[in-house]
py3Dmol code that shows the C-alpha trace and the ligand (Angstrom):
import py3Dmol

protein = """\
ATOM      1  CA  LYS A   1       0.000   0.000   0.000  1.00  0.00           C
ATOM      2  CA  ILE A   2       1.519   3.319  -1.063  1.00  0.00           C
ATOM      3  CA  GLY A   3      -0.474   6.257   0.267  1.00  0.00           C
ATOM      4  CA  ASP A   4      -4.069   5.427  -0.674  1.00  0.00           C
ATOM      5  CA  ARG A   5      -3.107   3.223  -3.641  1.00  0.00           C
ATOM      6  CA  TYR A   6      -2.487  -0.516  -3.823  1.00  0.00           C
ATOM      7  CA  VAL A   7       0.474  -1.430  -5.954  1.00  0.00           C
ATOM      8  CA  GLN A   8       1.862  -4.835  -6.853  1.00  0.00           C
ATOM      9  CA  ILE A   9       5.636  -4.840  -7.313  1.00  0.00           C
ATOM     10  CA  ILE A  10       7.243  -7.554  -9.405  1.00  0.00           C
ATOM     11  CA  PHE A  11      10.965  -7.778  -9.728  1.00  0.00           C
ATOM     12  CA  GLY A  12      12.822  -9.966 -12.146  1.00  0.00           C
ATOM     13  CA  SER A  13      16.406 -10.200 -13.214  1.00  0.00           C
ATOM     14  CA  ASP A  14      18.805 -12.258 -15.265  1.00  0.00           C
ATOM     15  CA  MET A  15      22.488 -11.878 -15.998  1.00  0.00           C
ATOM     16  CA  ASP A  16      22.417  -8.500 -17.706  1.00  0.00           C
ATOM     17  CA  GLU A  17      18.872  -7.140 -17.283  1.00  0.00           C
ATOM     18  CA  LYS A  18      16.690  -6.178 -14.373  1.00  0.00           C
ATOM     19  CA  VAL A  19      12.969  -5.546 -14.655  1.00  0.00           C
ATOM     20  CA  LEU A  20      10.809  -3.804 -12.109  1.00  0.00           C
ATOM     21  CA  LEU A  21       7.090  -3.915 -12.782  1.00  0.00           C
ATOM     22  CA  LEU A  22       4.600  -1.785 -10.848  1.00  0.00           C
ATOM     23  CA  ILE A  23       0.924  -2.695 -11.248  1.00  0.00           C
ATOM     24  CA  ASP A  24      -1.735  -0.351  -9.862  1.00  0.00           C
ATOM     25  CA  LEU A  25      -4.346  -2.569  -8.190  1.00  0.00           C
ATOM     26  CA  THR A  26      -6.371   0.252  -6.610  1.00  0.00           C
ATOM     27  CA  THR A  27      -9.445  -0.098  -8.861  1.00  0.00           C
ATOM     28  CA  MET A  28      -9.438  -3.872  -8.530  1.00  0.00           C
ATOM     29  CA  LYS A  29      -9.181  -3.589  -4.724  1.00  0.00           C
ATOM     30  CA  LYS A  30     -12.035  -1.076  -4.699  1.00  0.00           C
ATOM     31  CA  TYR A  31     -14.318  -3.522  -6.556  1.00  0.00           C
ATOM     32  CA  GLU A  32     -13.182  -6.372  -4.345  1.00  0.00           C
ATOM     33  CA  ASN A  33     -14.150  -4.329  -1.272  1.00  0.00           C
ATOM     34  CA  LEU A  34     -17.483  -3.280  -2.797  1.00  0.00           C
ATOM     35  CA  LYS A  35     -18.245  -6.935  -3.490  1.00  0.00           C
ATOM     36  CA  LYS A  36     -17.293  -7.930   0.068  1.00  0.00           C
ATOM     37  CA  ASP A  37     -19.534  -5.170   1.509  1.00  0.00           C
ATOM     38  CA  PHE A  38     -22.365  -6.209  -0.786  1.00  0.00           C
ATOM     39  CA  ILE A  39     -22.202  -9.853   0.250  1.00  0.00           C
ATOM     40  CA  ALA A  40     -22.034  -8.867   3.925  1.00  0.00           C
ATOM     41  CA  ASN A  41     -25.096  -6.639   3.451  1.00  0.00           C
ATOM     42  CA  VAL A  42     -27.079  -9.330   1.615  1.00  0.00           C
ATOM     43  CA  SER A  43     -26.254 -11.886   4.306  1.00  0.00           C
ATOM     44  CA  HIS A  44     -27.394  -9.500   7.008  1.00  0.00           C
ATOM     45  CA  GLU A  45     -30.595  -8.605   5.127  1.00  0.00           C
ATOM     46  CA  LEU A  46     -31.457 -12.311   4.786  1.00  0.00           C
ATOM     47  CA  LYS A  47     -30.471 -13.284   8.322  1.00  0.00           C
ATOM     48  CA  THR A  48     -32.736 -10.763  10.052  1.00  0.00           C
ATOM     49  CA  PRO A  49     -36.064 -11.886   8.530  1.00  0.00           C
ATOM     50  CA  LEU A  50     -35.027 -15.548   8.847  1.00  0.00           C
ATOM     51  CA  ALA A  51     -34.434 -15.143  12.591  1.00  0.00           C
ATOM     52  CA  ALA A  52     -37.818 -13.422  12.955  1.00  0.00           C
ATOM     53  CA  MET A  53     -39.533 -16.195  10.971  1.00  0.00           C
ATOM     54  CA  LYS A  54     -37.881 -18.869  13.066  1.00  0.00           C
ATOM     55  CA  LEU A  55     -39.116 -17.202  16.235  1.00  0.00           C
ATOM     56  CA  SER A  56     -42.660 -16.885  14.837  1.00  0.00           C
ATOM     57  CA  LEU A  57     -42.693 -20.558  13.843  1.00  0.00           C
ATOM     58  CA  GLU A  58     -41.271 -21.704  17.192  1.00  0.00           C
ATOM     59  CA  THR A  59     -43.934 -19.730  19.035  1.00  0.00           C
ATOM     60  CA  LEU A  60     -46.561 -21.173  16.707  1.00  0.00           C
ATOM     61  CA  GLU A  61     -45.363 -24.677  17.518  1.00  0.00           C
ATOM     62  CA  GLU A  62     -45.775 -24.053  21.232  1.00  0.00           C
ATOM     63  CA  GLU A  63     -48.980 -22.027  21.106  1.00  0.00           C
ATOM     64  CA  CYS A  64     -50.771 -23.748  18.252  1.00  0.00           C
ATOM     65  CA  LYS A  65     -53.814 -24.635  20.386  1.00  0.00           C
ATOM     66  CA  ASP A  66     -54.932 -21.014  20.365  1.00  0.00           C
ATOM     67  CA  ARG A  67     -56.189 -20.161  16.866  1.00  0.00           C
ATOM     68  CA  GLU A  68     -55.924 -16.384  17.280  1.00  0.00           C
ATOM     69  CA  ILE A  69     -52.336 -16.455  18.470  1.00  0.00           C
ATOM     70  CA  ALA A  70     -51.474 -18.944  15.717  1.00  0.00           C
ATOM     71  CA  GLN A  71     -52.902 -16.579  13.078  1.00  0.00           C
ATOM     72  CA  LYS A  72     -50.869 -13.678  14.457  1.00  0.00           C
ATOM     73  CA  PHE A  73     -47.608 -15.601  14.149  1.00  0.00           C
ATOM     74  CA  VAL A  74     -48.472 -16.978  10.688  1.00  0.00           C
ATOM     75  CA  ASN A  75     -49.062 -13.377   9.544  1.00  0.00           C
ATOM     76  CA  LYS A  76     -45.710 -12.292  10.956  1.00  0.00           C
ATOM     77  CA  ALA A  77     -43.863 -15.144   9.259  1.00  0.00           C
ATOM     78  CA  MET A  78     -45.685 -14.454   5.970  1.00  0.00           C
ATOM     79  CA  GLU A  79     -44.603 -10.786   6.075  1.00  0.00           C
ATOM     80  CA  ARG A  80     -40.965 -11.887   6.283  1.00  0.00           C
ATOM     81  CA  VAL A  81     -41.387 -14.429   3.495  1.00  0.00           C
ATOM     82  CA  LYS A  82     -42.770 -11.669   1.240  1.00  0.00           C
ATOM     83  CA  TYR A  83     -39.848  -9.418   2.159  1.00  0.00           C
ATOM     84  CA  MET A  84     -37.344 -12.152   1.285  1.00  0.00           C
ATOM     85  CA  GLU A  85     -39.143 -12.814  -1.999  1.00  0.00           C
ATOM     86  CA  GLN A  86     -38.854  -9.099  -2.893  1.00  0.00           C
ATOM     87  CA  LEU A  87     -35.193  -9.004  -1.862  1.00  0.00           C
ATOM     88  CA  ILE A  88     -34.368 -11.980  -4.098  1.00  0.00           C
ATOM     89  CA  GLU A  89     -36.330 -10.436  -6.987  1.00  0.00           C
ATOM     90  CA  ASP A  90     -34.419  -7.143  -6.575  1.00  0.00           C
ATOM     91  CA  LEU A  91     -31.075  -8.972  -6.452  1.00  0.00           C
ATOM     92  CA  ILE A  92     -31.941 -10.803  -9.684  1.00  0.00           C
ATOM     93  CA  THR A  93     -32.860  -7.474 -11.359  1.00  0.00           C
ATOM     94  CA  LEU A  94     -29.597  -5.875 -10.176  1.00  0.00           C
ATOM     95  CA  SER A  95     -27.429  -8.739 -11.381  1.00  0.00           C
ATOM     96  CA  MET A  96     -29.257  -8.726 -14.749  1.00  0.00           C
ATOM     97  CA  LEU A  97     -28.594  -4.981 -15.103  1.00  0.00           C
ATOM     98  CA  GLU A  98     -24.937  -5.494 -14.206  1.00  0.00           C
ATOM     99  CA  SER A  99     -24.228  -8.539 -16.346  1.00  0.00           C
ATOM    100  CA  VAL A 100     -21.610  -8.009 -19.050  1.00  0.00           C
ATOM    101  CA  GLY A 101     -23.752  -9.414 -21.849  1.00  0.00           C
ATOM    102  CA  PHE A 102     -26.753  -7.277 -20.912  1.00  0.00           C
ATOM    103  CA  GLN A 103     -28.582  -5.758 -23.873  1.00  0.00           C
ATOM    104  CA  VAL A 104     -31.463  -3.335 -23.996  1.00  0.00           C
ATOM    105  CA  ASN A 105     -34.486  -4.472 -25.945  1.00  0.00           C
ATOM    106  CA  LEU A 106     -36.083  -1.366 -27.426  1.00  0.00           C
ATOM    107  CA  LYS A 107     -39.710  -1.267 -28.470  1.00  0.00           C
ATOM    108  CA  GLU A 108     -42.419   1.353 -28.715  1.00  0.00           C
ATOM    109  CA  ILE A 109     -44.837   1.538 -25.809  1.00  0.00           C
ATOM    110  CA  GLN A 110     -48.013   3.571 -25.252  1.00  0.00           C
ATOM    111  CA  PHE A 111     -46.786   5.387 -22.182  1.00  0.00           C
ATOM    112  CA  LYS A 112     -50.070   6.512 -20.635  1.00  0.00           C
ATOM    113  CA  ALA A 113     -51.685   3.048 -20.820  1.00  0.00           C
ATOM    114  CA  PHE A 114     -48.467   1.530 -19.472  1.00  0.00           C
ATOM    115  CA  ILE A 115     -48.459   3.850 -16.424  1.00  0.00           C
ATOM    116  CA  GLN A 116     -52.200   3.393 -15.851  1.00  0.00           C
ATOM    117  CA  LYS A 117     -51.720  -0.388 -15.689  1.00  0.00           C
ATOM    118  CA  LEU A 118     -48.832   0.056 -13.237  1.00  0.00           C
ATOM    119  CA  VAL A 119     -50.913   2.415 -11.084  1.00  0.00           C
ATOM    120  CA  SER A 120     -53.741  -0.092 -11.017  1.00  0.00           C
ATOM    121  CA  ASP A 121     -51.284  -2.840  -9.927  1.00  0.00           C
ATOM    122  CA  LEU A 122     -50.240  -0.567  -7.034  1.00  0.00           C
ATOM    123  CA  SER A 123     -53.773   0.526  -6.135  1.00  0.00           C
ATOM    124  CA  GLU A 124     -54.056  -1.796  -3.131  1.00  0.00           C
ATOM    125  CA  ILE A 125     -51.109  -0.219  -1.312  1.00  0.00           C
ATOM    126  CA  ALA A 126     -52.244   3.290  -2.374  1.00  0.00           C
ATOM    127  CA  GLN A 127     -55.740   2.656  -1.005  1.00  0.00           C
ATOM    128  CA  SER A 128     -54.376   1.323   2.263  1.00  0.00           C
ATOM    129  CA  LYS A 129     -52.799   4.790   2.812  1.00  0.00           C
ATOM    130  CA  ASN A 130     -55.601   6.694   1.148  1.00  0.00           C
ATOM    131  CA  VAL A 131     -53.089   8.107  -1.375  1.00  0.00           C
ATOM    132  CA  LYS A 132     -54.398   9.460  -4.688  1.00  0.00           C
ATOM    133  CA  ILE A 133     -52.336   8.932  -7.838  1.00  0.00           C
ATOM    134  CA  GLU A 134     -52.719  11.427 -10.677  1.00  0.00           C
ATOM    135  CA  VAL A 135     -51.423  10.519 -14.133  1.00  0.00           C
ATOM    136  CA  ASP A 136     -50.694  13.664 -16.125  1.00  0.00           C
ATOM    137  CA  ILE A 137     -49.539  12.194 -19.431  1.00  0.00           C
ATOM    138  CA  PRO A 138     -50.934  13.267 -22.829  1.00  0.00           C
ATOM    139  CA  GLU A 139     -52.971  10.630 -24.712  1.00  0.00           C
ATOM    140  CA  ASN A 140     -51.129   8.574 -27.316  1.00  0.00           C
ATOM    141  CA  VAL A 141     -47.604   9.461 -26.177  1.00  0.00           C
ATOM    142  CA  LYS A 142     -45.314   6.713 -27.392  1.00  0.00           C
ATOM    143  CA  ILE A 143     -41.781   6.145 -26.146  1.00  0.00           C
ATOM    144  CA  LYS A 144     -39.213   3.782 -27.553  1.00  0.00           C
ATOM    145  CA  THR A 145     -37.576   2.054 -24.637  1.00  0.00           C
ATOM    146  CA  ASP A 146     -36.901  -1.238 -22.884  1.00  0.00           C
ATOM    147  CA  GLU A 147     -40.206  -2.258 -21.302  1.00  0.00           C
ATOM    148  CA  LYS A 148     -38.687  -4.331 -18.483  1.00  0.00           C
ATOM    149  CA  MET A 149     -36.385  -1.500 -17.449  1.00  0.00           C
ATOM    150  CA  ILE A 150     -38.889   1.332 -17.608  1.00  0.00           C
ATOM    151  CA  HIS A 151     -41.224  -0.933 -15.602  1.00  0.00           C
ATOM    152  CA  ALA A 152     -38.555  -1.438 -12.905  1.00  0.00           C
ATOM    153  CA  ILE A 153     -37.838   2.321 -12.804  1.00  0.00           C
ATOM    154  CA  MET A 154     -41.446   3.492 -12.637  1.00  0.00           C
ATOM    155  CA  LYS A 155     -42.619   0.744 -10.267  1.00  0.00           C
ATOM    156  CA  ASN A 156     -39.916   1.565  -7.720  1.00  0.00           C
ATOM    157  CA  LEU A 157     -40.482   5.333  -7.953  1.00  0.00           C
ATOM    158  CA  ILE A 158     -44.281   5.171  -7.672  1.00  0.00           C
ATOM    159  CA  ASP A 159     -44.077   2.527  -4.953  1.00  0.00           C
ATOM    160  CA  ASN A 160     -41.724   4.772  -2.916  1.00  0.00           C
ATOM    161  CA  ALA A 161     -43.925   7.833  -3.560  1.00  0.00           C
ATOM    162  CA  ILE A 162     -46.836   5.921  -1.992  1.00  0.00           C
ATOM    163  CA  LYS A 163     -44.839   4.270   0.828  1.00  0.00           C
ATOM    164  CA  TYR A 164     -43.158   7.484   2.015  1.00  0.00           C
ATOM    165  CA  ASN A 165     -46.305   9.557   1.636  1.00  0.00           C
ATOM    166  CA  LYS A 166     -48.609  10.859   4.327  1.00  0.00           C
ATOM    167  CA  GLU A 167     -52.050   9.419   4.955  1.00  0.00           C
ATOM    168  CA  GLY A 168     -54.365  11.045   2.376  1.00  0.00           C
ATOM    169  CA  GLY A 169     -51.395  12.327   0.297  1.00  0.00           C
ATOM    170  CA  LYS A 170     -50.959  12.620  -3.451  1.00  0.00           C
ATOM    171  CA  VAL A 171     -48.634  11.224  -6.128  1.00  0.00           C
ATOM    172  CA  THR A 172     -48.350  12.851  -9.556  1.00  0.00           C
ATOM    173  CA  VAL A 173     -46.762  11.205 -12.577  1.00  0.00           C
ATOM    174  CA  THR A 174     -46.015  13.607 -15.430  1.00  0.00           C
ATOM    175  CA  PHE A 175     -44.456  13.445 -18.855  1.00  0.00           C
ATOM    176  CA  LYS A 176     -42.795  16.300 -20.756  1.00  0.00           C
ATOM    177  CA  GLU A 177     -41.189  16.329 -24.143  1.00  0.00           C
ATOM    178  CA  LEU A 178     -37.994  18.452 -24.140  1.00  0.00           C
ATOM    179  CA  LYS A 179     -35.709  19.264 -27.067  1.00  0.00           C
ATOM    180  CA  ASN A 180     -33.530  16.166 -27.104  1.00  0.00           C
ATOM    181  CA  GLU A 181     -34.971  14.134 -24.288  1.00  0.00           C
ATOM    182  CA  VAL A 182     -38.149  13.264 -22.441  1.00  0.00           C
ATOM    183  CA  GLU A 183     -38.701  14.102 -18.782  1.00  0.00           C
ATOM    184  CA  ILE A 184     -40.730  11.732 -16.621  1.00  0.00           C
ATOM    185  CA  SER A 185     -41.373  12.823 -13.067  1.00  0.00           C
ATOM    186  CA  VAL A 186     -42.869  11.194 -10.007  1.00  0.00           C
ATOM    187  CA  CYS A 187     -43.728  13.717  -7.297  1.00  0.00           C
ATOM    188  CA  ASP A 188     -45.244  13.098  -3.895  1.00  0.00           C
ATOM    189  CA  THR A 189     -46.552  15.066  -0.947  1.00  0.00           C
ATOM    190  CA  GLY A 190     -44.768  12.807   1.535  1.00  0.00           C
ATOM    191  CA  ILE A 191     -42.202  12.986   4.311  1.00  0.00           C
ATOM    192  CA  GLY A 192     -39.358  14.224   2.090  1.00  0.00           C
ATOM    193  CA  ILE A 193     -35.673  13.347   2.340  1.00  0.00           C
ATOM    194  CA  PRO A 194     -33.280  15.317   4.589  1.00  0.00           C
ATOM    195  CA  LYS A 195     -30.638  17.153   2.467  1.00  0.00           C
ATOM    196  CA  SER A 196     -27.708  15.382   4.130  1.00  0.00           C
ATOM    197  CA  HIS A 197     -29.067  11.969   3.034  1.00  0.00           C
ATOM    198  CA  ILE A 198     -29.717  12.809  -0.627  1.00  0.00           C
ATOM    199  CA  PRO A 199     -26.181  11.994  -1.911  1.00  0.00           C
ATOM    200  CA  PHE A 200     -26.499   8.426  -0.570  1.00  0.00           C
ATOM    201  CA  ILE A 201     -30.050   7.321  -1.394  1.00  0.00           C
ATOM    202  CA  PHE A 202     -29.039   5.610  -4.668  1.00  0.00           C
ATOM    203  CA  GLU A 203     -26.552   3.375  -2.836  1.00  0.00           C
ATOM    204  CA  ARG A 204     -27.467  -0.236  -2.236  1.00  0.00           C
ATOM    205  CA  PHE A 205     -29.154  -0.901   1.100  1.00  0.00           C
ATOM    206  CA  TYR A 206     -29.056   2.776   2.074  1.00  0.00           C
ATOM    207  CA  ARG A 207     -32.156   3.900   3.954  1.00  0.00           C
ATOM    208  CA  VAL A 208     -32.862   7.201   5.652  1.00  0.00           C
ATOM    209  CA  GLU A 209     -34.787   5.439   8.401  1.00  0.00           C
ATOM    210  CA  ARG A 210     -34.048   1.755   8.550  1.00  0.00           C
ATOM    211  CA  SER A 211     -37.020   0.772  10.715  1.00  0.00           C
ATOM    212  CA  ARG A 212     -39.554   2.723   8.635  1.00  0.00           C
ATOM    213  CA  SER A 213     -38.286   1.163   5.386  1.00  0.00           C
ATOM    214  CA  ARG A 214     -38.364  -2.336   6.893  1.00  0.00           C
ATOM    215  CA  LYS A 215     -41.883  -1.886   8.253  1.00  0.00           C
ATOM    216  CA  LEU A 216     -42.989  -0.875   4.761  1.00  0.00           C
ATOM    217  CA  GLY A 217     -41.373  -3.962   3.237  1.00  0.00           C
ATOM    218  CA  GLY A 218     -38.532  -2.014   1.575  1.00  0.00           C
ATOM    219  CA  THR A 219     -35.351  -3.831   0.581  1.00  0.00           C
ATOM    220  CA  GLY A 220     -33.146  -0.743   0.249  1.00  0.00           C
ATOM    221  CA  LEU A 221     -32.372  -1.714  -3.349  1.00  0.00           C
ATOM    222  CA  GLY A 222     -35.166   0.126  -5.213  1.00  0.00           C
ATOM    223  CA  LEU A 223     -33.328   3.358  -6.006  1.00  0.00           C
ATOM    224  CA  SER A 224     -30.093   1.582  -6.960  1.00  0.00           C
ATOM    225  CA  ILE A 225     -32.167  -0.351  -9.515  1.00  0.00           C
ATOM    226  CA  VAL A 226     -33.723   2.945 -10.722  1.00  0.00           C
ATOM    227  CA  LYS A 227     -30.282   4.523 -11.190  1.00  0.00           C
ATOM    228  CA  LEU A 228     -28.678   1.547 -12.923  1.00  0.00           C
ATOM    229  CA  ALA A 229     -31.660   0.943 -15.245  1.00  0.00           C
ATOM    230  CA  THR A 230     -31.793   4.655 -16.188  1.00  0.00           C
ATOM    231  CA  GLU A 231     -28.075   4.626 -16.977  1.00  0.00           C
ATOM    232  CA  ARG A 232     -28.532   1.501 -19.099  1.00  0.00           C
ATOM    233  CA  LEU A 233     -31.057   3.516 -21.125  1.00  0.00           C
ATOM    234  CA  ASN A 234     -28.464   6.329 -21.474  1.00  0.00           C
ATOM    235  CA  GLY A 235     -30.557   8.568 -19.251  1.00  0.00           C
ATOM    236  CA  LYS A 236     -30.114  10.267 -15.904  1.00  0.00           C
ATOM    237  CA  VAL A 237     -32.064  10.628 -12.697  1.00  0.00           C
ATOM    238  CA  GLU A 238     -32.463  13.730 -10.530  1.00  0.00           C
ATOM    239  CA  VAL A 239     -34.095  14.312  -7.192  1.00  0.00           C
ATOM    240  CA  GLU A 240     -35.497  17.353  -5.405  1.00  0.00           C
ATOM    241  CA  SER A 241     -36.905  17.081  -1.940  1.00  0.00           C
ATOM    242  CA  GLU A 242     -38.087  19.144   0.977  1.00  0.00           C
ATOM    243  CA  GLU A 243     -38.449  17.589   4.396  1.00  0.00           C
ATOM    244  CA  GLY A 244     -42.072  17.356   5.485  1.00  0.00           C
ATOM    245  CA  LYS A 245     -43.319  18.591   2.098  1.00  0.00           C
ATOM    246  CA  GLY A 246     -42.478  15.988  -0.508  1.00  0.00           C
ATOM    247  CA  THR A 247     -40.109  14.626  -3.111  1.00  0.00           C
ATOM    248  CA  CYS A 248     -39.804  14.722  -6.908  1.00  0.00           C
ATOM    249  CA  PHE A 249     -37.768  12.182  -8.843  1.00  0.00           C
ATOM    250  CA  LYS A 250     -37.116  13.126 -12.479  1.00  0.00           C
ATOM    251  CA  ILE A 251     -35.938  10.737 -15.145  1.00  0.00           C
ATOM    252  CA  TYR A 252     -34.444  12.089 -18.385  1.00  0.00           C
ATOM    253  CA  LEU A 253     -34.278   9.708 -21.323  1.00  0.00           C
ATOM    254  CA  PRO A 254     -32.853  10.484 -24.771  1.00  0.00           C
ATOM    255  CA  LYS A 255     -35.479  10.685 -27.491  1.00  0.00           C
TER     256      LYS A 255
END
"""
ligand_1 = """\
27
ADP
P -36.430 1.145 0.274
O -36.669 -0.265 -0.092
O -35.930 1.323 1.675
O -37.579 2.032 -0.061
P -34.984 2.548 -1.863
O -33.643 2.251 -2.461
O -36.158 2.489 -2.769
O -35.148 1.572 -0.630
O -34.913 3.988 -1.196
C -33.829 4.299 -0.315
C -34.300 5.241 0.787
O -34.593 6.540 0.211
C -35.592 4.811 1.474
O -35.328 3.930 2.543
C -36.151 6.155 1.962
O -35.531 6.502 3.180
C -35.688 7.136 0.875
N -36.758 7.424 -0.123
C -36.887 6.877 -1.350
N -37.947 7.414 -2.010
C -38.487 8.325 -1.194
C -39.602 9.223 -1.286
N -40.368 9.286 -2.375
N -39.863 10.025 -0.218
C -39.088 9.990 0.892
N -38.027 9.161 1.064
C -37.727 8.340 0.027
"""
view = py3Dmol.view(width=600, height=400)
view.addModel(protein, "pdb")
view.setStyle({"model": 0}, {"cartoon": {"style": "trace"}})
view.addModel(ligand_1, "xyz")
view.setStyle({"model": 1}, {"stick": {}})
view.zoomTo()
view.show()
């Protein structure tokens, strides 16, 4: 280690020549460390719900004569199973987005109908919080994009806009055509994100409030999927937020 860099030094010599080779391993080390952190995080994320499930099932085994108590512990275990299912699904999406041979599959989609279907798939969670979703997209707008990726992006953004909203709040999805790109925004009237946390929210497993995210079934991977999928579509993502007032995520995609 020289300063903050990792260098491999190889020395070779024969009768009349000497060779000194310096190889900068800093980038490789950085990825190695990121991978180690990621595996440690995944293991922790899986261990916590498993321990909770085990406890629920053990209690169920002992208390199974009482139907009401049994139901309570089945519900708890089921919640964790659903969380683990979502975590595995998110990990599969991330590894697909990161795979070397990954290719985008562009096709034209009717954007308004696509968002309306997504909103209807999320209506149960929206209703449970009494959140209204407004879709402000002109009729017949078509965008050429990868359907799987735009689905992952929009599902995570709208899902978060509902989850981190206030009871009776609002979510607005809008579409704007700019000169060289399109702007898709998802705005909410929710709890907002403190300024100091904004630079980190796209990192894997980063949550502003761990317990709130967990309670809402969040895996901490949603926004990292949004960022990676947007980049794969040669776009960018921006966020504006005010604590206690709400948040706007904006996606810019090339036309
Ligand atoms: P999670 O599964 O925890 O929702 P995400 O990667 O989707 O993970 O988001 C990371 C964190 O960013 C969340 O835990 C939450 O603290 C914050 N966040 C994301 N979207 C919003 C939003 N619309 N309003 C407020 N906070 C948000």
